[in-house]
C-alpha positions as CSV (number, residue, x, y, z in Angstrom):
1,M,14.2,-0.8,-1.5
2,T,16.3,1.3,-3.6
3,P,18.8,3.7,-3.1
4,E,16.9,6.3,-4.5
5,L,13.8,5.7,-2.1
6,V,16.7,5.3,1.0
7,T,18.0,8.6,0.2
8,A,14.3,10.1,-0.5
9,I,13.3,8.7,2.8
10,G,16.7,9.8,4.7
11,R,15.5,13.9,3.7
12,L,12.2,13.8,4.7
13,G,13.8,15.1,8.5
14,L,12.5,12.1,10.3
15,A,14.2,13.3,13.6
16,D,11.3,15.6,13.8
17,A,8.5,14.2,15.6
18,P,5.7,15.6,13.5
19,V,7.7,14.6,10.5
20,L,7.9,11.4,11.7
21,S,4.5,10.5,12.6
22,A,3.1,12.0,9.4
23,V,5.4,9.7,7.3
24,T,4.4,6.5,9.5
25,A,1.0,7.3,9.1
26,V,0.8,7.9,5.8
27,L,3.2,4.6,4.9
28,S,1.6,2.5,7.2
29,N,-2.1,3.1,5.0
30,L,0.1,2.8,1.8
31,V,1.9,-0.4,2.6
32,S,0.6,-1.5,6.2
33,N,2.0,-1.4,9.8
34,V,4.3,-4.0,9.6
35,P,6.3,-3.2,6.0
36,A,5.8,0.3,7.5
37,V,7.7,0.0,10.2
38,L,10.8,-2.2,8.9
39,V,10.9,0.5,5.8
40,L,11.8,3.1,8.7
41,R,14.0,0.7,11.1
42,P,17.1,2.2,9.6
43,F,16.3,5.8,9.7
44,V,14.7,5.6,12.9
45,G,18.3,4.3,14.6
46,Q,20.0,7.6,13.0
47,T,17.6,9.9,15.0
48,G,18.7,11.8,17.9
49,D,16.9,10.1,20.3
50,P,16.0,6.7,18.7
51,Q,13.3,5.4,22.1
52,H,11.6,8.4,21.1
53,A,11.6,8.2,18.0
54,W,10.5,4.3,18.1
55,L,7.7,5.5,20.4
56,I,6.5,7.8,17.8
57,V,6.7,5.1,15.0
58,A,4.9,2.5,17.5
59,M,2.0,5.3,18.3
60,A,1.6,6.7,14.6
61,S,1.3,3.1,13.2
62,T,-0.5,2.0,15.3
63,L,-3.1,5.2,14.8
64,A,-3.1,5.2,11.2
65,G,-5.2,2.3,11.4
66,N,-8.2,4.4,11.7
67,L,-7.5,6.7,8.6
68,T,-9.4,4.7,6.0
69,V,-11.4,1.2,5.9
70,L,-8.1,-0.5,4.4
71,G,-6.0,1.2,7.1
72,S,-7.2,-2.2,9.4
73,V,-8.3,-5.6,8.8
74,A,-10.4,-4.9,12.0
75,N,-11.9,-1.7,10.1
76,L,-12.9,-4.2,7.1
77,I,-14.6,-6.8,9.5
78,V,-16.7,-4.1,10.8
79,V,-17.5,-2.6,7.2
80,Q,-18.5,-6.5,6.3
81,L,-20.5,-7.2,9.7
82,A,-22.5,-3.9,9.2
83,R,-23.1,-4.6,5.6
84,A,-24.4,-8.3,6.5
85,D,-26.8,-6.0,9.0
86,G,-28.1,-3.9,6.0
87,V,-25.4,-0.7,6.8
88,T,-23.3,0.4,3.9
89,I,-20.0,2.1,5.2
90,G,-18.3,3.5,2.3
91,F,-14.6,4.4,1.6
92,W,-14.9,8.2,1.7
93,E,-17.9,7.9,4.4
94,Y,-15.4,6.3,6.4
95,F,-12.7,8.7,5.6
96,R,-14.6,11.9,6.9
97,V,-14.4,10.1,10.3
98,G,-11.4,8.3,10.3
99,A,-9.1,11.5,9.3
100,P,-9.8,13.8,11.6
101,L,-9.6,11.3,14.5
102,T,-6.4,10.0,12.9
103,L,-5.6,13.5,13.3
104,L,-6.5,14.3,16.6
105,T,-5.1,11.2,18.1
106,I,-2.0,11.5,16.5
107,L,-1.5,15.0,17.7
108,L,-2.5,13.9,21.2
109,G,-0.2,11.2,21.0
110,L,2.8,13.5,20.0
111,W,1.5,15.7,23.1
112,W,1.4,12.9,25.5
113,L,5.2,11.4,24.1
């Protein structure tokens, strides 16, 4: 991680729960869950309530897997199995369902936490 990237991430306001969950969800879809959590690790400890921040990161990185077909290996397996049975699920077709589902579940998770 470059110093510029660290500075940019630090300015995002990750102490704010909705911002932290959004950044986690986007990052989880860009680089996968584990690398996203590793990138966020130094910033979570600097929030006012690290325990709460870790719960948000866990929730958002898990639920973010529903956003796109590429968001989770399980999604890819289901799409492949469906294709074997003659059902084609495209990226955008999946996204039309995955995006609202992910947004709704993350909002519910934020409310719950």
